[in-house]
Structure formats: structure tokens, C-alpha cells
N, CA and C atoms of all chains as a GROMACS GRO file, in nm:
protein
  618
    1MET      N    1  -0.162   2.844   4.041
    1MET     CA    2  -0.274   2.878   3.989
    1MET      C    3  -0.386   2.875   4.070
    2SER      N    4  -0.471   2.995   4.089
    2SER     CA    5  -0.602   3.033   4.151
    2SER      C    6  -0.699   2.950   4.056
    3VAL      N    7  -0.814   2.895   4.142
    3VAL     CA    8  -0.940   2.881   4.069
    3VAL      C    9  -0.982   2.959   3.956
    4ASP      N   10  -0.969   3.083   3.993
    4ASP     CA   11  -1.063   3.177   3.890
    4ASP      C   12  -0.945   3.175   3.750
    5GLU      N   13  -0.838   3.156   3.769
    5GLU     CA   14  -0.756   3.160   3.663
    5GLU      C   15  -0.754   3.041   3.561
    6SER      N   16  -0.783   2.906   3.648
    6SER     CA   17  -0.784   2.795   3.564
    6SER      C   18  -0.946   2.772   3.494
    7SER      N   19  -0.986   2.851   3.559
    7SER     CA   20  -1.140   2.826   3.464
    7SER      C   21  -1.165   2.976   3.377
    8GLN      N   22  -1.079   2.982   3.329
    8GLN     CA   23  -1.058   3.082   3.188
    8GLN      C   24  -0.987   2.990   3.099
    9PRO      N   25  -1.047   3.040   2.982
    9PRO     CA   26  -0.995   2.996   2.846
    9PRO      C   27  -0.865   2.993   2.858
   10LEU      N   28  -0.747   2.875   2.758
   10LEU     CA   29  -0.636   2.896   2.746
   10LEU      C   30  -0.588   3.046   2.694
   11ALA      N   31  -0.682   3.075   2.586
   11ALA     CA   32  -0.641   3.223   2.511
   11ALA      C   33  -0.602   3.317   2.595
   12THR      N   34  -0.661   3.329   2.693
   12THR     CA   35  -0.679   3.422   2.802
   12THR      C   36  -0.629   3.398   2.931
   13ALA      N   37  -0.533   3.298   2.928
   13ALA     CA   38  -0.484   3.258   3.065
   13ALA      C   39  -0.414   3.354   3.127
   14SER      N   40  -0.346   3.428   3.074
   14SER     CA   41  -0.266   3.529   3.166
   14SER      C   42  -0.240   3.645   3.065
   15THR      N   43  -0.198   3.748   3.092
   15THR     CA   44  -0.176   3.838   3.016
   15THR      C   45  -0.071   3.821   2.914
   16GLU      N   46   0.010   3.803   3.007
   16GLU     CA   47   0.187   3.769   2.946
   16GLU      C   48   0.179   3.652   2.832
   17ASN      N   49   0.112   3.575   2.839
   17ASN     CA   50   0.113   3.456   2.707
   17ASN      C   51  -0.017   3.530   2.629
   18LYS      N   52  -0.079   3.636   2.625
   18LYS     CA   53  -0.217   3.658   2.564
   18LYS      C   54  -0.152   3.706   2.409
   19ILE      N   55  -0.070   3.777   2.381
   19ILE     CA   56   0.026   3.804   2.267
   19ILE      C   57   0.060   3.669   2.205
   20LEU      N   58   0.087   3.587   2.246
   20LEU     CA   59   0.126   3.474   2.180
   20LEU      C   60  -0.006   3.374   2.167
   21LEU      N   61  -0.089   3.331   2.206
   21LEU     CA   62  -0.215   3.275   2.218
   21LEU      C   63  -0.306   3.320   2.109
   22GLY      N   64  -0.348   3.206   2.064
   22GLY     CA   65  -0.494   3.277   1.949
   22GLY      C   66  -0.613   3.207   2.017
   23GLU      N   67  -0.728   3.256   1.933
   23GLU     CA   68  -0.895   3.210   1.986
   23GLU      C   69  -0.941   3.114   1.948
   24ALA      N   70  -0.972   3.048   2.070
   24ALA     CA   71  -1.042   2.863   2.033
   24ALA      C   72  -1.164   2.884   1.934
   25VAL      N   73  -1.162   2.800   1.845
   25VAL     CA   74  -1.289   2.770   1.757
   25VAL      C   75  -1.371   2.674   1.825
   26PRO      N   76  -1.515   2.683   1.761
   26PRO     CA   77  -1.642   2.585   1.821
   26PRO      C   78  -1.537   2.428   1.801
   27ALA      N   79  -1.631   2.378   1.878
   27ALA     CA   80  -1.574   2.234   1.902
   27ALA      C   81  -1.550   2.141   1.782
   28LYS      N   82  -1.683   2.174   1.685
   28LYS     CA   83  -1.748   2.111   1.561
   28LYS      C   84  -1.632   2.110   1.463
   29LYS      N   85  -1.568   2.286   1.445
   29LYS     CA   86  -1.468   2.299   1.357
   29LYS      C   87  -1.355   2.254   1.398
   30MET      N   88  -1.281   2.242   1.540
   30MET     CA   89  -1.205   2.166   1.580
   30MET      C   90  -1.182   2.038   1.538
   31LEU      N   91  -1.283   1.937   1.513
   31LEU     CA   92  -1.316   1.853   1.497
   31LEU      C   93  -1.268   1.807   1.379
   32ALA      N   94  -1.322   1.888   1.273
   32ALA     CA   95  -1.332   1.888   1.163
   32ALA      C   96  -1.180   1.956   1.110
   33ALA      N   97  -1.100   1.993   1.134
   33ALA     CA   98  -1.012   2.061   1.145
   33ALA      C   99  -0.900   1.933   1.162
   34CYS      N  100  -0.910   1.848   1.274
   34CYS     CA  101  -0.850   1.743   1.310
   34CYS      C  102  -0.868   1.623   1.231
   35ILE      N  103  -0.991   1.585   1.173
   35ILE     CA  104  -1.022   1.492   1.093
   35ILE      C  105  -0.992   1.483   0.946
   36LEU      N  106  -1.036   1.624   0.877
   36LEU     CA  107  -0.972   1.641   0.742
   36LEU      C  108  -0.830   1.652   0.745
   37GLY      N  109  -0.754   1.724   0.860
   37GLY     CA  110  -0.614   1.748   0.856
   37GLY      C  111  -0.554   1.601   0.858
   38TYR      N  112  -0.617   1.506   0.912
   38TYR     CA  113  -0.547   1.346   0.925
   38TYR      C  114  -0.558   1.322   0.785
   39CYS      N  115  -0.685   1.320   0.725
   39CYS     CA  116  -0.703   1.278   0.577
   39CYS      C  117  -0.613   1.319   0.473
   40ILE      N  118  -0.609   1.432   0.489
   40ILE     CA  119  -0.550   1.535   0.375
   40ILE      C  120  -0.417   1.586   0.450
   41PRO      N  121  -0.293   1.596   0.475
   41PRO     CA  122  -0.216   1.683   0.529
   41PRO      C  123  -0.252   1.851   0.502
   42GLY      N  124  -0.228   1.912   0.614
   42GLY     CA  125  -0.238   2.044   0.572
   42GLY      C  126  -0.394   2.113   0.544
   43VAL      N  127  -0.481   2.041   0.584
   43VAL     CA  128  -0.627   2.103   0.521
   43VAL      C  129  -0.681   2.128   0.667
   44GLY      N  130  -0.641   2.091   0.758
   44GLY     CA  131  -0.678   2.109   0.906
   44GLY      C  132  -0.655   2.261   0.909
   45HIS      N  133  -0.506   2.288   0.888
   45HIS     CA  134  -0.467   2.453   0.869
   45HIS      C  135  -0.516   2.508   0.792
   46LEU      N  136  -0.565   2.461   0.676
   46LEU     CA  137  -0.628   2.561   0.580
   46LEU      C  138  -0.769   2.600   0.638
   47LEU      N  139  -0.855   2.514   0.677
   47LEU     CA  140  -0.955   2.510   0.750
   47LEU      C  141  -0.984   2.611   0.864
   48LEU      N  142  -0.882   2.643   0.921
   48LEU     CA  143  -0.856   2.721   1.044
   48LEU      C  144  -0.792   2.861   1.012
   49GLY      N  145  -0.810   2.859   0.832
   49GLY     CA  146  -0.715   3.010   0.807
   49GLY      C  147  -0.592   3.009   0.809
   50LYS      N  148  -0.504   2.918   0.827
   50LYS     CA  149  -0.350   2.924   0.804
   50LYS      C  150  -0.341   2.877   0.668
   51TYR      N  151  -0.363   2.983   0.598
   51TYR     CA  152  -0.350   2.925   0.447
   51TYR      C  153  -0.196   2.875   0.426
   52PHE      N  154  -0.106   2.971   0.429
   52PHE     CA  155   0.036   2.950   0.399
   52PHE      C  156   0.081   2.845   0.475
   53ARG      N  157   0.068   2.819   0.580
   53ARG     CA  158   0.125   2.681   0.691
   53ARG      C  159   0.059   2.598   0.632
   54GLY      N  160  -0.068   2.580   0.605
   54GLY     CA  161  -0.138   2.487   0.541
   54GLY      C  162  -0.082   2.415   0.411
   55SER      N  163  -0.060   2.505   0.312
   55SER     CA  164  -0.043   2.501   0.224
   55SER      C  165   0.108   2.401   0.209
   56LEU      N  166   0.179   2.472   0.280
   56LEU     CA  167   0.295   2.409   0.290
   56LEU      C  168   0.316   2.283   0.363
   57PHE      N  169   0.226   2.242   0.456
   57PHE     CA  170   0.228   2.115   0.489
   57PHE      C  171   0.150   2.009   0.376
   58LEU      N  172   0.087   2.064   0.336
   58LEU     CA  173   0.042   1.964   0.238
   58LEU      C  174   0.119   1.957   0.116
   59LEU      N  175   0.224   2.061   0.030
   59LEU     CA  176   0.292   2.022  -0.029
   59LEU      C  177   0.415   1.945   0.032
   60LEU      N  178   0.466   1.991   0.154
   60LEU     CA  179   0.614   1.898   0.181
   60LEU      C  180   0.566   1.761   0.213
   61ILE      N  181   0.476   1.709   0.285
   61ILE     CA  182   0.433   1.605   0.338
   61ILE      C  183   0.376   1.509   0.199
   62PHE      N  184   0.314   1.557   0.120
   62PHE     CA  185   0.306   1.466  -0.007
   62PHE      C  186   0.446   1.462  -0.095
   63ALA      N  187   0.496   1.564  -0.069
   63ALA     CA  188   0.639   1.538  -0.178
   63ALA      C  189   0.746   1.445  -0.077
   64MET      N  190   0.731   1.448   0.058
   64MET     CA  191   0.798   1.341   0.118
   64MET      C  192   0.718   1.201   0.086
   65PHE      N  193   0.609   1.216   0.084
   65PHE     CA  194   0.541   1.062   0.059
   65PHE      C  195   0.566   1.021  -0.069
   66PHE      N  196   0.533   1.094  -0.168
   66PHE     CA  197   0.540   1.058  -0.304
   66PHE      C  198   0.723   1.045  -0.364
   67LEU      N  199   0.803   1.124  -0.277
   67LEU     CA  200   0.947   1.069  -0.296
   67LEU      C  201   0.996   0.927  -0.202
   68GLY      N  202   0.905   0.888  -0.113
   68GLY     CA  203   0.938   0.757  -0.046
   68GLY      C  204   0.877   0.672  -0.169
   69LEU      N  205   0.772   0.686  -0.243
   69LEU     CA  206   0.696   0.589  -0.299
   69LEU      C  207   0.814   0.592  -0.429
   70ALA      N  208   0.839   0.692  -0.448
   70ALA     CA  209   0.975   0.649  -0.574
   70ALA      C  210   1.101   0.599  -0.552
   71MET      N  211   1.127   0.590  -0.436
   71MET     CA  212   1.225   0.538  -0.364
   71MET      C  213   1.174   0.391  -0.347
   72LYS      N  214   1.118   0.344  -0.436
   72LYS     CA  215   1.052   0.192  -0.387
   72LYS      C  216   1.042   0.164  -0.219
   73GLY      N  217   0.980   0.262  -0.143
   73GLY     CA  218   0.945   0.238  -0.016
   73GLY      C  219   0.854   0.139  -0.006
   74GLN      N  220   0.819   0.098   0.110
   74GLN     CA  221   0.682   0.014   0.137
   74GLN      C  222   0.582   0.053   0.180
   75ILE      N  223   0.490   0.020   0.169
   75ILE     CA  224   0.330   0.039   0.239
   75ILE      C  225   0.339  -0.080   0.320
   76TYR      N  226   0.327  -0.050   0.434
   76TYR     CA  227   0.317  -0.191   0.531
   76TYR      C  228   0.184  -0.175   0.558
   77TYR      N  229   0.124  -0.276   0.597
   77TYR     CA  230  -0.010  -0.310   0.677
   77TYR      C  231   0.012  -0.407   0.772
   78PRO      N  232  -0.072  -0.406   0.884
   78PRO     CA  233  -0.081  -0.501   0.992
   78PRO      C  234  -0.062  -0.655   0.932
   79SER      N  235   0.000  -0.742   1.025
   79SER     CA  236   0.015  -0.866   0.967
   79SER      C  237   0.022  -0.947   1.115
   80ARG      N  238  -0.058  -1.068   1.093
   80ARG     CA  239  -0.016  -1.158   1.235
   80ARG      C  240   0.112  -1.240   1.224
   81GLU      N  241   0.124  -1.257   1.075
   81GLU     CA  242   0.281  -1.347   1.061
   81GLU      C  243   0.393  -1.257   1.150
   82ASP      N  244   0.393  -1.122   1.115
   82ASP     CA  245   0.504  -1.052   1.145
   82ASP      C  246   0.438  -0.934   1.249
   83LEU      N  247   0.409  -0.916   1.368
   83LEU     CA  248   0.393  -0.862   1.479
   83LEU      C  249   0.449  -0.737   1.472
   84PHE      N  250   0.595  -0.735   1.398
   84PHE     CA  251   0.645  -0.605   1.424
   84PHE      C  252   0.634  -0.534   1.304
   85SER      N  253   0.518  -0.563   1.242
   85SER     CA  254   0.488  -0.504   1.116
   85SER      C  255   0.390  -0.356   1.181
   86ILE      N  256   0.326  -0.380   1.307
   86ILE     CA  257   0.250  -0.298   1.360
   86ILE      C  258   0.290  -0.131   1.356
   87PHE      N  259   0.439  -0.140   1.375
   87PHE     CA  260   0.523  -0.001   1.414
   87PHE      C  261   0.524   0.077   1.284
   88PRO      N  262   0.604   0.008   1.175
   88PRO     CA  263   0.600   0.081   1.052
   88PRO      C  264   0.455   0.103   0.970
   89SER      N  265   0.338   0.007   1.005
   89SER     CA  266   0.209   0.048   0.958
   89SER      C  267   0.166   0.156   1.033
   90PHE      N  268   0.182   0.179   1.185
   90PHE     CA  269   0.135   0.278   1.216
   90PHE      C  270   0.216   0.418   1.183
   91ALA      N  271   0.344   0.422   1.151
   91ALA     CA  272   0.406   0.561   1.095
   91ALA      C  273   0.318   0.551   0.926
   92ASN      N  274   0.322   0.464   0.862
   92ASN     CA  275   0.251   0.471   0.705
   92ASN      C  276   0.129   0.509   0.743
   93VAL      N  277   0.040   0.489   0.812
   93VAL     CA  278  -0.097   0.535   0.840
   93VAL      C  279  -0.123   0.664   0.858
   94GLY      N  280  -0.024   0.729   0.907
   94GLY     CA  281  -0.036   0.846   0.948
   94GLY      C  282  -0.069   0.944   0.843
   95VAL      N  283  -0.022   0.917   0.730
   95VAL     CA  284  -0.038   1.007   0.587
   95VAL      C  285  -0.210   1.017   0.539
   96GLY      N  286  -0.270   0.950   0.601
   96GLY     CA  287  -0.411   0.953   0.570
   96GLY      C  288  -0.484   0.907   0.444
   97LEU      N  289  -0.552   0.956   0.352
   97LEU     CA  290  -0.638   0.911   0.286
   97LEU      C  291  -0.523   0.823   0.144
   98ALA      N  292  -0.396   0.896   0.140
   98ALA     CA  293  -0.315   0.844   0.040
   98ALA      C  294  -0.262   0.703   0.077
   99TYR      N  295  -0.244   0.673   0.221
   99TYR     CA  296  -0.200   0.535   0.254
   99TYR      C  297  -0.299   0.427   0.198
  100PHE      N  298  -0.439   0.492   0.235
  100PHE     CA  299  -0.554   0.368   0.185
  100PHE      C  300  -0.572   0.382   0.071
  101VAL      N  301  -0.559   0.476  -0.025
  101VAL     CA  302  -0.532   0.491  -0.175
  101VAL      C  303  -0.419   0.366  -0.204
  102CYS      N  304  -0.313   0.402  -0.160
  102CYS     CA  305  -0.197   0.321  -0.174
  102CYS      C  306  -0.217   0.150  -0.168
  103LEU      N  307  -0.275   0.151  -0.038
  103LEU     CA  308  -0.298  -0.003  -0.008
  103LEU      C  309  -0.394  -0.072  -0.106
  104LEU      N  310  -0.511  -0.011  -0.132
  104LEU     CA  311  -0.648  -0.061  -0.229
  104LEU      C  312  -0.579  -0.082  -0.358
  105ARG      N  313  -0.522   0.016  -0.405
  105ARG     CA  314  -0.423   0.017  -0.554
  105ARG      C  315  -0.310  -0.092  -0.558
  106GLY      N  316  -0.285  -0.159  -0.431
  106GLY     CA  317  -0.158  -0.223  -0.463
  106GLY      C  318  -0.014  -0.135  -0.496
  107ILE      N  319  -0.031   0.010  -0.446
  107ILE     CA  320   0.099   0.058  -0.514
  107ILE      C  321   0.204   0.057  -0.400
  108GLY      N  322   0.308   0.039  -0.421
  108GLY     CA  323   0.402   0.013  -0.280
  108GLY      C  324   0.363  -0.100  -0.195
  109VAL      N  325   0.317  -0.199  -0.243
  109VAL     CA  326   0.237  -0.283  -0.151
  109VAL      C  327   0.338  -0.421  -0.150
  110GLY      N  328   0.430  -0.466  -0.088
  110GLY     CA  329   0.460  -0.628  -0.096
  110GLY      C  330   0.601  -0.557  -0.093
  111SER      N  331   0.688  -0.698  -0.040
  111SER     CA  332   0.810  -0.690  -0.023
  111SER      C  333   0.939  -0.707  -0.120
  112PHE      N  334   0.877  -0.699  -0.272
  112PHE     CA  335   0.952  -0.743  -0.366
  112PHE      C  336   1.039  -0.590  -0.388
  113GLN      N  337   1.001  -0.450  -0.332
  113GLN     CA  338   1.087  -0.374  -0.369
  113GLN      C  339   1.191  -0.346  -0.260
  114ALA      N  340   1.227  -0.468  -0.179
  114ALA     CA  341   1.341  -0.476  -0.086
  114ALA      C  342   1.480  -0.453  -0.196
  115ALA      N  343   1.422  -0.531  -0.314
  115ALA     CA  344   1.571  -0.532  -0.408
  115ALA      C  345   1.625  -0.408  -0.450
  116ALA      N  346   1.552  -0.306  -0.440
  116ALA     CA  347   1.599  -0.167  -0.472
  116ALA      C  348   1.706  -0.117  -0.394
  117ALA      N  349   1.825  -0.020  -0.437
  117ALA     CA  350   1.893   0.006  -0.364
  117ALA      C  351   1.868   0.105  -0.282
  118THR      N  352   1.738   0.161  -0.321
  118THR     CA  353   1.687   0.287  -0.218
  118THR      C  354   1.564   0.290  -0.134
  119PHE      N  355   1.557   0.133  -0.105
  119PHE     CA  356   1.437   0.094  -0.026
  119PHE      C  357   1.446   0.165   0.089
  120GLU      N  358   1.523   0.151   0.174
  120GLU     CA  359   1.541   0.187   0.310
  120GLU      C  360   1.522   0.330   0.300
  121TYR      N  361   1.554   0.397   0.232
  121TYR     CA  362   1.536   0.548   0.172
  121TYR      C  363   1.400   0.576   0.164
  122GLY      N  364   1.359   0.509   0.084
  122GLY     CA  365   1.204   0.523   0.062
  122GLY      C  366   1.119   0.487   0.170
  123ASN      N  367   1.124   0.393   0.247
  123ASN     CA  368   1.104   0.358   0.374
  123ASN      C  369   1.075   0.444   0.485
  124THR      N  370   1.212   0.498   0.507
  124THR     CA  371   1.224   0.647   0.566
  124THR      C  372   1.164   0.759   0.535
  125PHE      N  373   1.155   0.772   0.421
  125PHE     CA  374   1.047   0.934   0.352
  125PHE      C  375   0.907   0.902   0.421
  126LEU      N  376   0.859   0.745   0.378
  126LEU     CA  377   0.728   0.710   0.411
  126LEU      C  378   0.671   0.701   0.553
  127TRP      N  379   0.749   0.671   0.623
  127TRP     CA  380   0.742   0.649   0.773
  127TRP      C  381   0.762   0.779   0.842
  128THR      N  382   0.860   0.889   0.782
  128THR     CA  383   0.822   1.036   0.825
  128THR      C  384   0.745   1.114   0.808
  129ALA      N  385   0.681   1.068   0.673
  129ALA     CA  386   0.595   1.211   0.606
  129ALA      C  387   0.450   1.146   0.712
  130GLY      N  388   0.408   1.008   0.743
  130GLY     CA  389   0.316   0.957   0.833
  130GLY      C  390   0.354   1.038   0.944
  131LEU      N  391   0.447   1.024   1.045
  131LEU     CA  392   0.509   1.074   1.147
  131LEU      C  393   0.479   1.235   1.196
  132LEU      N  394   0.513   1.291   1.023
  132LEU     CA  395   0.501   1.428   1.020
  132LEU      C  396   0.374   1.494   1.042
  133ASN      N  397   0.256   1.434   0.980
  133ASN     CA  398   0.136   1.425   0.992
  133ASN      C  399   0.048   1.409   1.098
  134TYR      N  400   0.111   1.319   1.169
  134TYR     CA  401   0.073   1.343   1.342
  134TYR      C  402   0.085   1.445   1.389
  135LEU      N  403   0.233   1.520   1.393
  135LEU     CA  404   0.277   1.606   1.412
  135LEU      C  405   0.169   1.763   1.396
  136VAL      N  406   0.149   1.755   1.254
  136VAL     CA  407   0.062   1.850   1.208
  136VAL      C  408  -0.065   1.857   1.240
  137VAL      N  409  -0.128   1.758   1.256
  137VAL     CA  410  -0.264   1.740   1.318
  137VAL      C  411  -0.270   1.811   1.465
  138LEU      N  412  -0.163   1.769   1.546
  138LEU     CA  413  -0.151   1.811   1.676
  138LEU      C  414  -0.125   1.977   1.663
  139ASP      N  415  -0.101   2.016   1.580
  139ASP     CA  416  -0.024   2.165   1.599
  139ASP      C  417  -0.184   2.212   1.516
  140ALA      N  418  -0.252   2.148   1.467
  140ALA     CA  419  -0.417   2.196   1.435
  140ALA      C  420  -0.480   2.229   1.538
  141TYR      N  421  -0.487   2.103   1.613
  141TYR     CA  422  -0.556   2.107   1.723
  141TYR      C  423  -0.508   2.204   1.838
  142ASP      N  424  -0.401   2.203   1.863
  142ASP     CA  425  -0.336   2.330   1.928
  142ASP      C  426  -0.402   2.476   1.864
  143ILE      N  427  -0.423   2.477   1.761
  143ILE     CA  428  -0.453   2.603   1.695
  143ILE      C  429  -0.596   2.639   1.704
  144ALA      N  430  -0.655   2.528   1.738
  144ALA     CA  431  -0.801   2.516   1.739
  144ALA      C  432  -0.871   2.541   1.874
  145ILE      N  433  -0.809   2.504   1.984
  145ILE     CA  434  -0.813   2.535   2.117
  145ILE      C  435  -0.741   2.629   2.152
  146GLY      N  436  -0.668   2.707   2.092
  146GLY     CA  437  -0.641   2.848   2.104
  146GLY      C  438  -0.482   2.851   2.218
  147ARG      N  439  -0.444   2.757   2.197
  147ARG     CA  440  -0.299   2.709   2.256
  147ARG      C  441  -0.196   2.817   2.174
  148LYS      N  442  -0.251   2.786   2.056
  148LYS     CA  443  -0.113   2.865   1.953
  148LYS      C  444  -0.211   2.924   1.894
  149ARG      N  445  -0.098   3.047   1.839
  149ARG     CA  446  -0.169   3.121   1.698
  149ARG      C  447  -0.159   3.060   1.570
  150MET      N  448   2.291   1.035  -0.488
  150MET     CA  449   2.203   0.979  -0.483
  150MET      C  450   2.152   0.978  -0.285
  151HIS      N  451   2.284   0.946  -0.233
  151HIS     CA  452   2.250   0.936  -0.080
  151HIS      C  453   2.275   1.065   0.014
  152LEU      N  454   2.322   1.153  -0.063
  152LEU     CA  455   2.364   1.293  -0.047
  152LEU      C  456   2.215   1.371  -0.049
  153LEU      N  457   2.190   1.379  -0.182
  153LEU     CA  458   2.059   1.448  -0.224
  153LEU      C  459   1.933   1.404  -0.171
  154ALA      N  460   1.946   1.263  -0.101
  154ALA     CA  461   1.804   1.197  -0.013
  154ALA      C  462   1.796   1.235   0.115
  155MET      N  463   1.922   1.267   0.166
  155MET     CA  464   1.943   1.324   0.325
  155MET      C  465   1.896   1.477   0.312
  156LEU      N  466   1.943   1.540   0.187
  156LEU     CA  467   1.932   1.695   0.215
  156LEU      C  468   1.785   1.696   0.176
  157ALA      N  469   1.706   1.643   0.089
  157ALA     CA  470   1.585   1.631   0.074
  157ALA      C  471   1.509   1.627   0.212
  158PHE      N  472   1.561   1.533   0.307
  158PHE     CA  473   1.476   1.497   0.422
  158PHE      C  474   1.500   1.609   0.521
  159SER      N  475   1.602   1.629   0.519
  159SER     CA  476   1.661   1.759   0.618
  159SER      C  477   1.579   1.875   0.594
  160VAL      N  478   1.530   1.903   0.457
  160VAL     CA  479   1.499   2.013   0.378
  160VAL      C  480   1.357   2.017   0.509
  161ILE      N  481   1.280   1.900   0.426
  161ILE     CA  482   1.140   1.897   0.466
  161ILE      C  483   1.111   1.883   0.599
  162VAL      N  484   1.213   1.795   0.688
  162VAL     CA  485   1.177   1.800   0.822
  162VAL      C  486   1.230   1.909   0.857
  163GLY      N  487   1.296   1.974   0.852
  163GLY     CA  488   1.328   2.111   0.924
  163GLY      C  489   1.233   2.218   0.900
  164VAL      N  490   1.198   2.259   0.773
  164VAL     CA  491   1.071   2.322   0.732
  164VAL      C  492   0.929   2.264   0.824
  165ILE      N  493   0.906   2.161   0.830
  165ILE     CA  494   0.760   2.104   0.902
  165ILE      C  495   0.843   2.180   1.077
  166PHE      N  496   0.930   2.111   1.070
  166PHE     CA  497   0.965   2.158   1.254
  166PHE      C  498   0.970   2.313   1.264
  167ALA      N  499   0.978   2.373   1.180
  167ALA     CA  500   1.013   2.538   1.212
  167ALA      C  501   0.889   2.591   1.206
  168ALA      N  502   0.754   2.517   1.137
  168ALA     CA  503   0.647   2.605   1.105
  168ALA      C  504   0.534   2.515   1.219
  169VAL      N  505   0.583   2.423   1.308
  169VAL     CA  506   0.477   2.368   1.428
  169VAL      C  507   0.550   2.416   1.528
  170THR      N  508   0.675   2.441   1.593
  170THR     CA  509   0.730   2.489   1.686
  170THR      C  510   0.645   2.613   1.765
  171SER      N  511   0.654   2.590   1.887
  171SER     CA  512   0.587   2.670   1.971
  171SER      C  513   0.700   2.778   2.057
  172GLU      N  514   0.812   2.689   2.024
  172GLU     CA  515   0.924   2.817   2.083
  172GLU      C  516   0.982   2.903   2.073
  173VAL      N  517   0.941   2.992   1.919
  173VAL     CA  518   0.947   3.068   1.882
  173VAL      C  519   0.841   3.184   1.844
  174ASN      N  520   0.892   3.328   1.884
  174ASN     CA  521   0.813   3.401   1.826
  174ASN      C  522   0.750   3.479   1.715
  175THR      N  523   0.883   3.520   1.660
  175THR     CA  524   0.900   3.594   1.544
  175THR      C  525   0.920   3.484   1.420
  176PRO      N  526   0.867   3.542   1.297
  176PRO     CA  527   0.912   3.469   1.172
  176PRO      C  528   1.052   3.450   1.154
  177ARG      N  529   1.129   3.549   1.211
  177ARG     CA  530   1.296   3.565   1.197
  177ARG      C  531   1.323   3.428   1.299
  178GLU      N  532   1.305   3.414   1.386
  178GLU     CA  533   1.334   3.312   1.503
  178GLU      C  534   1.299   3.180   1.427
  179ARG      N  535   1.197   3.178   1.344
  179ARG     CA  536   1.120   3.060   1.296
  179ARG      C  537   1.217   2.992   1.176
  180VAL      N  538   1.290   3.110   1.086
  180VAL     CA  539   1.355   3.058   1.011
  180VAL      C  540   1.507   3.036   1.052
  181ILE      N  541   1.524   3.090   1.139
  181ILE     CA  542   1.672   3.057   1.252
  181ILE      C  543   1.647   2.926   1.293
  182TYR      N  544   1.543   2.890   1.352
  182TYR     CA  545   1.507   2.721   1.419
  182TYR      C  546   1.487   2.629   1.286
  183GLY      N  547   1.462   2.675   1.183
  183GLY     CA  548   1.463   2.578   1.075
  183GLY      C  549   1.584   2.548   0.999
  184VAL      N  550   1.654   2.642   1.005
  184VAL     CA  551   1.796   2.637   0.960
  184VAL      C  552   1.893   2.566   1.064
  185LYS      N  553   1.848   2.592   1.180
  185LYS     CA  554   1.924   2.496   1.289
  185LYS      C  555   1.911   2.361   1.285
  186VAL      N  556   1.765   2.330   1.269
  186VAL     CA  557   1.717   2.185   1.241
  186VAL      C  558   1.780   2.107   1.127
  187PHE      N  559   1.786   2.224   1.031
  187PHE     CA  560   1.845   2.143   0.885
  187PHE      C  561   1.995   2.096   0.874
  188GLY      N  562   2.050   2.205   0.954
  188GLY     CA  563   2.233   2.236   0.942
  188GLY      C  564   2.252   2.093   1.100
  189SER      N  565   2.153   2.044   1.177
  189SER     CA  566   2.167   1.931   1.283
  189SER      C  567   2.162   1.807   1.173
  190PHE      N  568   2.061   1.815   1.111
  190PHE     CA  569   2.061   1.714   1.062
  190PHE      C  570   2.164   1.660   0.967
  191VAL      N  571   2.194   1.754   0.881
  191VAL     CA  572   2.326   1.707   0.797
  191VAL      C  573   2.440   1.708   0.841
  192GLY      N  574   2.474   1.824   0.959
  192GLY     CA  575   2.616   1.786   1.018
  192GLY      C  576   2.612   1.703   1.100
  193ILE      N  577   2.520   1.625   1.153
  193ILE     CA  578   2.556   1.483   1.233
  193ILE      C  579   2.564   1.377   1.127
  194SER      N  580   2.491   1.378   1.037
  194SER     CA  581   2.496   1.280   0.946
  194SER      C  582   2.616   1.265   0.857
  195LEU      N  583   2.667   1.383   0.838
  195LEU     CA  584   2.828   1.372   0.780
  195LEU      C  585   2.932   1.335   0.873
  196LEU      N  586   2.894   1.357   1.006
  196LEU     CA  587   2.975   1.353   1.132
  196LEU      C  588   2.986   1.167   1.132
  197ILE      N  589   2.847   1.146   1.168
  197ILE     CA  590   2.844   0.994   1.203
  197ILE      C  591   2.901   0.904   1.063
  198SER      N  592   2.889   0.937   0.901
  198SER     CA  593   2.932   0.895   0.821
  198SER      C  594   3.078   0.899   0.806
  199TRP      N  595   3.150   0.978   0.845
  199TRP     CA  596   3.289   1.006   0.845
  199TRP      C  597   3.339   0.902   0.956
  200ILE      N  598   3.261   0.887   1.051
  200ILE     CA  599   3.300   0.810   1.162
  200ILE      C  600   3.322   0.660   1.121
  201PHE      N  601   3.251   0.613   1.045
  201PHE     CA  602   3.185   0.474   0.982
  201PHE      C  603   3.267   0.482   0.902
  202TYR      N  604   3.344   0.566   0.819
  202TYR     CA  605   3.425   0.576   0.710
  202TYR      C  606   3.567   0.505   0.751
  203TYR      N  607   3.606   0.586   0.875
  203TYR     CA  608   3.735   0.537   0.955
  203TYR      C  609   3.723   0.393   1.027
  204LEU      N  610   3.587   0.375   1.060
  204LEU     CA  611   3.613   0.238   1.108
  204LEU      C  612   3.578   0.110   1.011
  205GLN      N  613   3.559   0.134   0.937
  205GLN     CA  614   3.571   0.052   0.815
  205GLN      C  615   3.711   0.036   0.798
  206MET      N  616   3.803   0.124   0.787
  206MET     CA  617   3.928   0.091   0.766
  206MET      C  618   3.977   0.035   0.852
   0.00000   0.00000   0.00000
């Protein structure tokens, strides 16, 4: 790649890719899309004008999160006694504000739920909802910088 | 219950993967990609569960 090409924005990096790439948005809007997208899944896309995709993410990630809670999944938080709780906590925290609301209200907190037959399914749904939201935030970032339409 | 949970999981993950992937260009390809993800989840889960069924015997 020549020096001239590398200095161009990603959205117009080459004629071949021009069709597939979008336009970059201002840095403030990009930051807002990422932060809001993290707090409430899909809102980043809504802010960037991707209404269908944003609504889909909002609906599906919350559906997965609430299904996880309904299946008696556990909301984890980092604890000194159990260092491995960092990993499920990282996955849980990905869902944004809903995680903190559950933590503050004590919804799904505590290992007493392990007695339920669907406990492991619930955990898997909760972790996946969080991890998918990280992916969705990265997607919003890609759209905001013009790497993707 | 197990099958329903697996199907719900596969549908949600399949749709989200199809929506975020950059490997496709057209909506049709996106739908095909989502169906492939869904089919892979369900197919591989059923395969593994049958393997475990025979291993248990």
C-alpha cells in the first residue's frame, strides 16, 4: 500500500471496497454509539441510523438475558474468594445496565439457584447475551468509523 | 425443555451472527449465513448428544 492510500479514510480506501464500506461519523457520535450501545444493547446502531439492526439486537439480546434469568441463571460478580468468578463476571457485565440493575436489586444473585435443573442453561444464556453485546458494540464501532455499512 | 433451550439459543445467536458478519454483501447471503449458523449449532449439538447416548450404554 502506498503512502497516499494509507492516508485516506477507510471508507474510500479503494475503489473495489467503496461499495461495501460506509461513511465515517464524527468521533463524538462514534463514542456515544459505543457507550450507549454497551449500556443498552442495540442503541448504538439506532444512533447510527441502523434502525432495523438496532431493534433486532435490542430485542434478541434482552430476550436472551431475560430467558437466562427465567432459567435461574446466576448473575456473577468478581470475588476474592473465587478468582475464577472473573470470567463469568466479564461475560455477565457485557449486557450493560441490565447487569448492574440486577446486581443492585439482587435479581439472580447468589448460588442458591444452582439447585434448579435449568441453572446451567440460564448461565449460558446470560453469558452469551453479554458476550454478544460486546460483539454488537464492536459492530457499531466498525459502522461508525466507516469500515462497514 | 433441553431442545427448546437449544433452539432458542441457536436462533438468537444465528440471527445476531448473521447481522454482524462482514463476510456477506447481500441480504440473501446474510439469511443463508444465519441459517448455516443455526443449522451448525443444532446439527452439531444433536450429533454430540447421540455420541454421548451411545457412550453411556
